[in-house]
KOLDRENLUM-943729 format. One record per residue (C-alpha): x, y, z; residue number from 0. Coordinates in nm, 3 decimals. Example, Ala and Ser with C-alpha at 12.3 -4.5 7.8 and 13.67 -1.06 7.14 Angstrom:
<pts>
+---------+---------+---------+------+
!      xx !      yy !      zz ! resi !
+---------+---------+---------+------+
!   1.230 !  -0.450 !   0.780 !    0 !
!   1.367 !  -0.106 !   0.714 !    1 !
+---------+---------+---------+------+
</pts>
This chain:
<pts>
+---------+---------+---------+------+
!      xx !      yy !      zz ! resi !
+---------+---------+---------+------+
!  -0.577 !  14.737 !   4.088 !    0 !
!  -0.830 !  14.447 !   4.062 !    1 !
!  -0.733 !  14.089 !   4.008 !    2 !
!  -0.872 !  14.106 !   3.643 !    3 !
!  -0.647 !  14.405 !   3.578 !    4 !
!  -0.349 !  14.210 !   3.746 !    5 !
!  -0.425 !  13.922 !   3.520 !    6 !
!  -0.451 !  14.127 !   3.196 !    7 !
!  -0.131 !  14.319 !   3.295 !    8 !
!   0.056 !  13.980 !   3.353 !    9 !
!  -0.062 !  13.842 !   3.024 !   10 !
!  -0.047 !  14.151 !   2.789 !   11 !
!   0.208 !  14.366 !   2.964 !   12 !
!   0.208 !  14.707 !   3.132 !   13 !
!  -0.096 !  14.827 !   2.944 !   14 !
!  -0.278 !  14.498 !   2.976 !   15 !
!  -0.582 !  14.650 !   3.123 !   16 !
!  -0.624 !  14.866 !   2.820 !   17 !
!  -0.553 !  14.577 !   2.575 !   18 !
!  -0.834 !  14.372 !   2.740 !   19 !
!  -1.058 !  14.682 !   2.731 !   20 !
!  -0.981 !  14.730 !   2.356 !   21 !
!  -1.035 !  14.362 !   2.281 !   22 !
!  -1.368 !  14.354 !   2.458 !   23 !
!  -1.492 !  14.658 !   2.276 !   24 !
!  -1.389 !  14.512 !   1.936 !   25 !
!  -1.527 !  14.167 !   1.996 !   26 !
!  -1.855 !  14.299 !   2.126 !   27 !
!  -1.933 !  14.420 !   1.774 !   28 !
!  -2.148 !  14.710 !   1.703 !   29 !
!  -1.890 !  14.905 !   1.508 !   30 !
!  -1.910 !  15.014 !   1.140 !   31 !
!  -1.657 !  14.763 !   1.016 !   32 !
!  -1.661 !  14.894 !   0.665 !   33 !
!  -1.558 !  15.236 !   0.803 !   34 !
!  -1.287 !  15.090 !   1.019 !   35 !
!  -1.144 !  14.925 !   0.702 !   36 !
!  -1.166 !  15.251 !   0.508 !   37 !
!  -1.007 !  15.454 !   0.801 !   38 !
!  -0.728 !  15.188 !   0.824 !   39 !
!  -0.572 !  15.280 !   0.482 !   40 !
!  -0.354 !  15.581 !   0.542 !   41 !
!  -0.015 !  15.563 !   0.346 !   42 !
!   0.180 !  15.554 !   0.673 !   43 !
!  -0.009 !  15.237 !   0.804 !   44 !
!   0.247 !  14.996 !   0.664 !   45 !
!   0.542 !  15.181 !   0.833 !   46 !
!   0.330 !  15.195 !   1.151 !   47 !
!   0.283 !  14.821 !   1.152 !   48 !
!   0.655 !  14.774 !   1.089 !   49 !
!   0.739 !  15.000 !   1.378 !   50 !
!   0.531 !  14.794 !   1.609 !   51 !
!   0.679 !  14.478 !   1.469 !   52 !
!   1.035 !  14.592 !   1.546 !   53 !
!   0.952 !  14.635 !   1.914 !   54 !
!   1.130 !  14.357 !   2.119 !   55 !
!   0.858 !  14.169 !   2.309 !   56 !
!   0.871 !  13.881 !   2.544 !   57 !
!   0.751 !  13.573 !   2.326 !   58 !
!   0.485 !  13.486 !   2.559 !   59 !
!   0.333 !  13.850 !   2.577 !   60 !
!   0.345 !  13.870 !   2.190 !   61 !
!   0.181 !  13.545 !   2.155 !   62 !
!  -0.099 !  13.644 !   2.403 !   63 !
!  -0.166 !  13.985 !   2.246 !   64 !
!  -0.158 !  13.836 !   1.894 !   65 !
!  -0.400 !  13.540 !   1.974 !   66 !
!  -0.633 !  13.767 !   2.149 !   67 !
!  -0.661 !  14.000 !   1.867 !   68 !
!  -0.715 !  13.719 !   1.632 !   69 !
!  -0.980 !  13.578 !   1.875 !   70 !
!  -1.149 !  13.909 !   1.891 !   71 !
!  -1.178 !  13.923 !   1.506 !   72 !
!  -1.305 !  13.566 !   1.495 !   73 !
!  -1.564 !  13.642 !   1.755 !   74 !
!  -1.732 !  13.888 !   1.517 !   75 !
!  -1.825 !  13.601 !   1.287 !   76 !
!  -1.787 !  13.820 !   0.970 !   77 !
!  -1.743 !  13.687 !   0.623 !   78 !
!  -1.630 !  13.839 !   0.297 !   79 !
!  -1.987 !  13.877 !   0.197 !   80 !
!  -2.016 !  14.143 !   0.472 !   81 !
!  -1.789 !  14.375 !   0.280 !   82 !
!  -1.807 !  14.541 !  -0.064 !   83 !
!  -1.441 !  14.455 !  -0.153 !   84 !
!  -1.327 !  14.072 !  -0.111 !   85 !
!  -0.992 !  14.201 !   0.054 !   86 !
!  -1.168 !  14.401 !   0.317 !   87 !
!  -1.225 !  14.116 !   0.562 !   88 !
!  -0.843 !  14.050 !   0.565 !   89 !
!  -0.780 !  14.425 !   0.603 !   90 !
!  -1.003 !  14.414 !   0.907 !   91 !
!  -0.821 !  14.132 !   1.055 !   92 !
!  -0.492 !  14.319 !   1.015 !   93 !
!  -0.649 !  14.633 !   1.168 !   94 !
!  -0.765 !  14.460 !   1.470 !   95 !
!  -0.443 !  14.259 !   1.519 !   96 !
!  -0.213 !  14.572 !   1.470 !   97 !
!  -0.450 !  14.776 !   1.697 !   98 !
!  -0.424 !  14.535 !   1.975 !   99 !
!  -0.048 !  14.530 !   1.949 !  100 !
!  -0.035 !  14.918 !   1.935 !  101 !
!  -0.234 !  14.935 !   2.256 !  102 !
!   0.016 !  14.698 !   2.429 !  103 !
!   0.315 !  14.902 !   2.320 !  104 !
!   0.172 !  15.246 !   2.315 !  105 !
!   0.451 !  15.368 !   2.544 !  106 !
!   0.726 !  15.228 !   2.325 !  107 !
!   0.651 !  15.361 !   1.982 !  108 !
!   0.567 !  15.713 !   1.871 !  109 !
!   0.242 !  15.882 !   1.918 !  110 !
!   0.198 !  15.889 !   1.535 !  111 !
!   0.239 !  15.510 !   1.504 !  112 !
!  -0.025 !  15.457 !   1.779 !  113 !
!  -0.264 !  15.717 !   1.622 !  114 !
!  -0.231 !  15.560 !   1.277 !  115 !
!  -0.324 !  15.222 !   1.401 !  116 !
!  -0.587 !  15.314 !   1.654 !  117 !
!  -0.757 !  15.619 !   1.501 !  118 !
!  -0.996 !  15.398 !   1.292 !  119 !
!  -1.122 !  15.249 !   1.629 !  120 !
!  -1.114 !  15.591 !   1.794 !  121 !
!  -1.343 !  15.718 !   1.519 !  122 !
!  -1.579 !  15.443 !   1.625 !  123 !
!  -1.590 !  15.559 !   1.982 !  124 !
!  -1.364 !  15.273 !   2.122 !  125 !
!  -1.252 !  15.446 !   2.439 !  126 !
!  -0.955 !  15.214 !   2.470 !  127 !
!  -0.814 !  15.341 !   2.147 !  128 !
!  -0.858 !  15.711 !   2.258 !  129 !
!  -0.676 !  15.627 !   2.589 !  130 !
!  -0.390 !  15.440 !   2.421 !  131 !
!  -0.330 !  15.753 !   2.193 !  132 !
!  -0.334 !  15.977 !   2.500 !  133 !
!  -0.084 !  15.752 !   2.677 !  134 !
!   0.141 !  15.742 !   2.375 !  135 !
!   0.108 !  16.119 !   2.374 !  136 !
!   0.245 !  16.139 !   2.736 !  137 !
!   0.558 !  15.962 !   2.655 !  138 !
+---------+---------+---------+------+
</pts>
């Protein structure tokens, strides 16, 4: 394992390499953000976010994943005017934050939770989202 992967694992947990890859893909842009938001609205989304929130995390790890997700969102430089609906910007922020956390705990919640939170990114060809779903499927 490279020192970069070692650092990501220490910071974000056992799937830190995948969290870092996910965040890099998201912050580099190029995704259809309106479609990510549209795909992030299944009825089971709320319960999936709650399931991830119930996982016990070391405080430093949760803080690191949370901050990194918010930083990735901020790096996009999007504004409400980039979306048709005024609440869509906030919905994207939640989708990215929840997605980064789902990657980090993909082995600790059910595959349906992980798929619910990451499929919008997998639909946009974010390989790390596909890999996290695959990892969740193997547990």
